[in-house]
C-alpha positions in Angstrom: -12.8 -7.9 -8.3 -13.2 -4.2 -9.3 -10.4 -2.8 -11.5 -9.9 0.8 -12.3 -7.6 2.7 -14.8 -6.6 6.3 -14.8 -4.0 8.6 -16.4 -1.3 8.2 -19.0 2.4 7.4 -18.9 4.4 4.4 -17.6 2.1 1.7 -16.2 1.9 1.5 -12.4 -0.3 -0.9 -10.4 -1.4 0.4 -7.0 -2.5 -2.3 -4.5 -4.8 -1.0 -1.7 -4.6 -1.8 2.0 -6.3 -4.2 4.3 -9.9 -2.9 3.9 -9.7 -4.3 0.3 -11.6 -1.8 -2.0 -9.5 0.4 -4.2 -11.8 3.3 -3.4 -10.1 3.8 0.0 -6.8 4.8 -1.9 -8.5 7.0 -4.5 -6.5 10.1 -3.4 -3.3 8.2 -4.2 -4.7 7.0 -7.5 -5.7 10.5 -8.6 -2.3 11.9 -7.6 -0.2 9.2 -9.3 -2.4 9.5 -12.5 -0.7 12.8 -13.2 2.5 10.9 -14.1 1.5 7.3 -14.6 -1.0 5.0 -16.3 -2.4 3.9 -12.9 -4.2 0.6 -12.5 -5.8 -0.3 -9.2 -8.1 -3.1 -8.0 -10.0 -4.3 -5.0 -8.5 -7.2 -3.1 -10.3 -10.5 -3.6 -12.7 -12.1 -1.2 -10.4 -15.1 -1.1 -8.2 -13.1 1.2 -5.1 -14.8 -0.4 -2.0 -13.0 -1.4 -1.4 -15.5 -4.2 -4.9 -15.1 -5.6 -4.5 -11.3 -5.7 -1.1 -11.7 -7.4 -2.7 -14.0 -10.1 -5.5 -11.5 -10.7 -3.0 -8.6 -11.0 -1.0 -10.6 -13.6 -4.2 -11.5 -15.5 -5.2 -7.8 -15.7 -1.7 -6.9 -17.0 -2.0 -9.7 -19.6 -5.4 -8.5 -20.7 -4.0 -5.0 -21.3 -0.9 -6.4 -23.0 1.3 -4.7 -20.4 4.7 -6.4 -20.1 6.1 -4.6 -17.1 4.7 -2.2 -14.5 5.8 -0.4 -11.4 4.1 -2.3 -8.6 3.2 -0.2 -5.6 1.6 -1.6 -2.4 0.1 0.5 0.4 0.2 -1.1 3.9 -1.2 -4.7 3.6 -1.3 -4.2 -0.2 2.5 -4.1 0.0 2.5 -7.8 0.8 0.8 -8.5 -2.5 3.2 -6.2 -4.3 6.2 -7.9 -2.7 5.0 -11.4 -3.6 4.4 -10.2 -7.2 7.9 -8.8 -7.5 9.4 -11.9 -5.9 7.6 -14.4 -8.2 7.2 -12.3 -11.4 10.5 -10.5 -11.7 10.2 -10.1 -15.5 6.8 -8.3 -15.0 8.1 -5.9 -12.3 9.7 -2.6 -13.5 10.1 -1.4 -9.9 8.7 -2.1 -6.5 7.3 0.5 -4.1 6.4 -0.4 -0.5 4.5 2.3 1.4 4.1 1.7 5.2 4.1 -2.0 4.7 4.1 -4.6 7.6 7.7 -5.9 7.6 9.3 -9.2 8.4 8.6 -10.1 12.0 5.6 -7.8 12.3 3.2 -9.1 15.1 -0.4 -8.2 15.6 -1.2 -6.2 18.7 -3.1 -8.1 21.4 -6.3 -6.1 20.8 -6.0 -6.6 17.0 -5.6 -10.3 17.5 -8.8 -10.3 19.5 -10.6 -8.5 16.6 -9.5 -11.2 14.2 -11.0 -14.0 16.4 -14.4 -12.3 16.7 -14.7 -9.9 13.8 -18.5 -9.4 14.1 -18.2 -8.7 17.8 -15.1 -6.5 18.1 -14.8 -5.4 14.4 -17.2 -2.5 14.8 -15.1 -1.3 17.8 -12.0 -1.4 15.6 -13.7 0.6 12.9 -15.0 3.2 15.4 -11.7 3.7 17.1 -9.7 4.1 13.9 -10.4 7.8 13.3 -9.6 8.6 16.9 -6.4 6.5 16.9 -5.2 8.3 13.8 -6.3 11.8 14.8 -2.8 12.9 15.8 -1.4 11.9 12.4 -4.3 13.5 10.5 -3.9 16.7 12.5 -0.2 16.9 11.7 -0.6 16.2 8.0 -3.6 18.4 7.5 -3.2 21.5 9.6 -6.6 23.1 8.7 -9.9 21.9 10.1 -11.5 22.0 6.6 -8.8 19.7 5.2 -9.3 17.2 8.0 -13.0 17.1 7.4 -12.5 16.7 3.7 -10.2 13.8 4.3 -12.5 12.0 6.7 -15.5 12.7 4.3 -13.5 11.1 1.5 -13.1 7.9 3.6 -16.8 7.9 4.5 -17.6 8.2 0.7 -15.3 5.2 0.1 -17.2 3.3 2.7 -20.5 4.2 1.3 -19.4 3.3 -2.2 -17.5 0.1 -1.5 -18.3 -1.0 2.0 -16.0 -3.1 4.1 -16.0 -6.8 5.2 -14.9 -7.2 8.8 -14.3 -11.0 8.4 -12.2 -10.3 5.3 -10.1 -7.7 7.2 -9.6 -10.3 10.0 -8.5 -13.0 7.5 -6.0 -10.6 5.8 -4.7 -9.5 9.2 -3.9 -13.1 10.1 -1.8 -13.5 7.0 0.7 -10.8 8.2 2.3 -13.2 10.7 2.1 -16.3 8.4 3.7 -15.1 5.2 7.4 -15.6 4.5 8.1 -11.9 4.0 11.9 -12.4 4.5 12.0 -15.1 1.8 10.0 -13.0 -0.6 12.3 -10.0 0.1 15.4 -12.0 -0.7 14.0 -12.9 -4.1 13.2 -9.4 -5.2 15.5 -8.1 -8.0 13.5 -5.0 -9.1 14.7 -1.6 -8.0 12.8 -0.9 -4.7 11.6 2.2 -2.9 10.5 1.9 0.8 8.3 4.7 1.9 7.5 5.4 5.6 6.2 8.3 7.6 7.4 9.8 10.9 8.0 7.0 13.5 6.2 9.1 16.1 3.1 9.4 13.9 2.6 5.8 12.5 0.4 4.1 15.1 -0.5 1.3 12.8 2.7 -0.3 11.5 5.9 0.7 13.4 8.3 2.4 11.0 11.1 0.1 12.2 9.0 -2.9 11.0 8.8 -1.4 7.5 12.5 -0.6 7.5 13.1 -4.3 8.0 12.9 -4.6 4.2 16.0 -2.4 3.7 18.7 -4.9 4.5 16.8 -7.8 2.8 16.1 -6.2 -0.6 19.3 -5.5 -2.5 19.8 -1.8 -3.3 16.5 -0.7 -1.7 16.1 3.0 -1.2 14.2 4.8 1.5 12.3 8.0 1.8 10.3 9.4 4.7 7.2 11.6 4.2 7.2 14.4 6.7 4.4 15.4 9.0 2.6 12.1 8.5 2.6 8.5 9.6 0.7 5.5 8.2 -1.6 7.6 6.0 0.9 9.6 4.1 -0.2 8.1 0.8 -3.7 9.5 1.4 -3.2 12.7 3.5 -0.2 13.8 1.4 -1.0 12.1 -2.0 0.8 14.7 -4.1 4.0 14.4 -2.0 3.8 10.6 -2.2 3.2 10.6 -6.0 6.1 13.0 -6.5 8.5 10.7 -4.6 7.4 7.7 -6.7 7.8 9.8 -9.9 11.3 11.0 -8.8 12.3 7.4 -8.0 11.1 6.0 -11.4 12.6 9.0 -13.3 15.9 8.2 -11.6 15.8 4.6 -12.9 15.4 5.9 -16.5 18.3 8.2 -16.0 20.5 5.3 -14.7 19.5 3.1 -17.6 20.4 5.9 -20.1 23.8 6.3 -18.4 24.5 2.6 -18.6 23.4 2.5 -22.3 
């Protein structure tokens, strides 16, 4: 696995989405690094949530970091959730950004992709920019900004590539994991981040909101003018919400003390 560190401040682990490589979430890493010591890593080829959790813990141990804010984007939120559920003493706070919620089901065409990834996977990759165009257009109003965003994703692809079979294997996990059970075990302060319900064409916002009644004391914030990609199209806004949330935790602890 590839692991990257950037910035100073409280430690924060950023778990990337279903493609796997951390390079795809570089905009979020860069923005968060203004306030945090950000650690991010590429998901493992085992395509196992538990193996990624173990690797995350090993990297924290290697750096002698006792606790960290654990933030997961989309599929990466399932890894972050499992870490918080099973390593409560290592989790300073949990942030779930546009994460598949309990009860999330694959769409029929996505189920088809998972069965024959080499056949239909290229179609999935090709249609993604078109399917997300409405969101990108809303989040990035200028043509140059949109081109810059798409080019950043092309650069990530050229640098890290993508494995269609691995994407398919991770997608199948979404329906198999006990997300409700993991949620009930979380004791860390939790922030759930979504976009606009009308703009998230990947994970319905209502699915992500399913964590709210399951995780005690969970808070929610919605990023305006974006949907599933808010962590990447509006990284500064996303990072500010995470910073504000963690700053609030410090304030609460000071008041209790």
